[in-house]
C-alpha positions in Angstrom: 0.0 0.0 0.0 2.8 2.4 0.9 4.6 1.7 -2.4 1.5 2.5 -4.4 1.1 5.8 -2.5 4.7 6.6 -3.2 4.4 5.8 -6.9 1.3 8.0 -7.1 3.1 11.0 -5.5 6.1 10.5 -7.8 3.8 10.3 -10.8 2.1 13.5 -9.6 5.5 15.2 -9.4 6.5 14.1 -12.8 3.2 15.3 -14.2 3.9 18.7 -12.6 7.4 18.8 -14.1 6.1 18.1 -17.6 3.2 20.7 -17.3 3.5 24.3 -18.6 5.7 26.5 -16.4 4.6 30.2 -15.8 6.9 32.8 -17.3 8.3 34.1 -13.9 9.3 30.6 -13.0 11.0 30.1 -16.3 13.1 33.1 -15.6 13.8 31.9 -12.1 14.8 28.5 -13.4 17.3 30.2 -15.8 18.7 32.3 -13.0 19.1 29.2 -10.9 21.0 27.4 -13.6 23.3 30.4 -14.1 24.0 30.7 -10.3 24.7 26.9 -10.1 27.1 27.3 -13.1 28.9 30.2 -11.4 29.3 28.1 -8.2 30.6 25.2 -10.2 33.2 27.5 -11.9 34.4 28.7 -8.5 34.6 25.2 -7.1 36.4 23.7 -10.1 38.8 26.6 -10.7 42.2 25.4 -11.7 43.9 27.9 -9.4 44.2 27.8 -5.6 41.3 29.7 -4.0 40.7 30.6 -0.4 38.4 28.2 1.5 35.8 30.9 1.9 35.5 31.3 -1.9 35.1 27.5 -2.2 32.4 27.5 0.5 30.5 30.3 -1.3 30.8 28.3 -4.5 29.2 25.3 -2.9 26.4 27.4 -1.5 25.8 28.8 -5.0 25.6 25.3 -6.5 23.1 24.2 -3.9 21.0 27.4 -4.1 20.9 27.3 -7.9 20.0 23.7 -8.1 17.2 24.1 -5.5 15.8 27.2 -7.3 15.8 25.4 -10.6 14.1 22.3 -9.3 11.4 24.2 -7.4 10.7 26.5 -10.3 10.5 23.6 -12.7 7.7 22.0 -10.6 5.7 25.2 -10.5 2.6 25.0 -12.8 0.2 27.7 -14.0 -3.0 25.8 -12.8 -2.7 25.1 -9.0 -5.1 22.1 -9.2 -4.0 20.5 -12.5 -2.3 17.5 -10.8 -4.9 17.0 -8.0 -7.4 14.3 -8.6 -11.0 15.2 -7.9 -11.7 14.8 -4.2 -14.8 13.1 -2.8 -16.3 13.9 0.5 -13.0 14.5 2.2 -13.5 11.9 4.8 -10.6 9.7 3.8 -7.8 10.8 6.1 -5.2 8.5 4.5 -5.0 10.3 1.2 -4.9 13.9 2.5 -1.6 15.9 2.5 -1.9 16.6 6.2 -1.0 13.1 7.4 -4.4 12.5 8.9 -4.5 15.8 10.8 -7.0 18.5 9.9 -5.6 21.8 8.9 -6.0 24.8 11.3 -8.8 27.1 10.1 -8.1 30.8 10.6 
């Protein structure tokens, strides 16, 4: 049962990544790739660099990769990958782990 649920969530993520990305997130994805490339250039430089510069390069790589991955998963329609929900009484399939969200 848990494997099927995992496969469903993975399939949902892959559907999101293949969906149309809004223009802002396309730009953010490009910026993330450029930042990651700059960090890679710093880390793999053929000259000796101070440890602080190498650490900053590592942070640039991680930040750029995360920005690119998150912006790729953004879609124009917020409910495009969500299946139609029924009565909402099935606590196992919600995103809150069986807990009800706090109403404001």
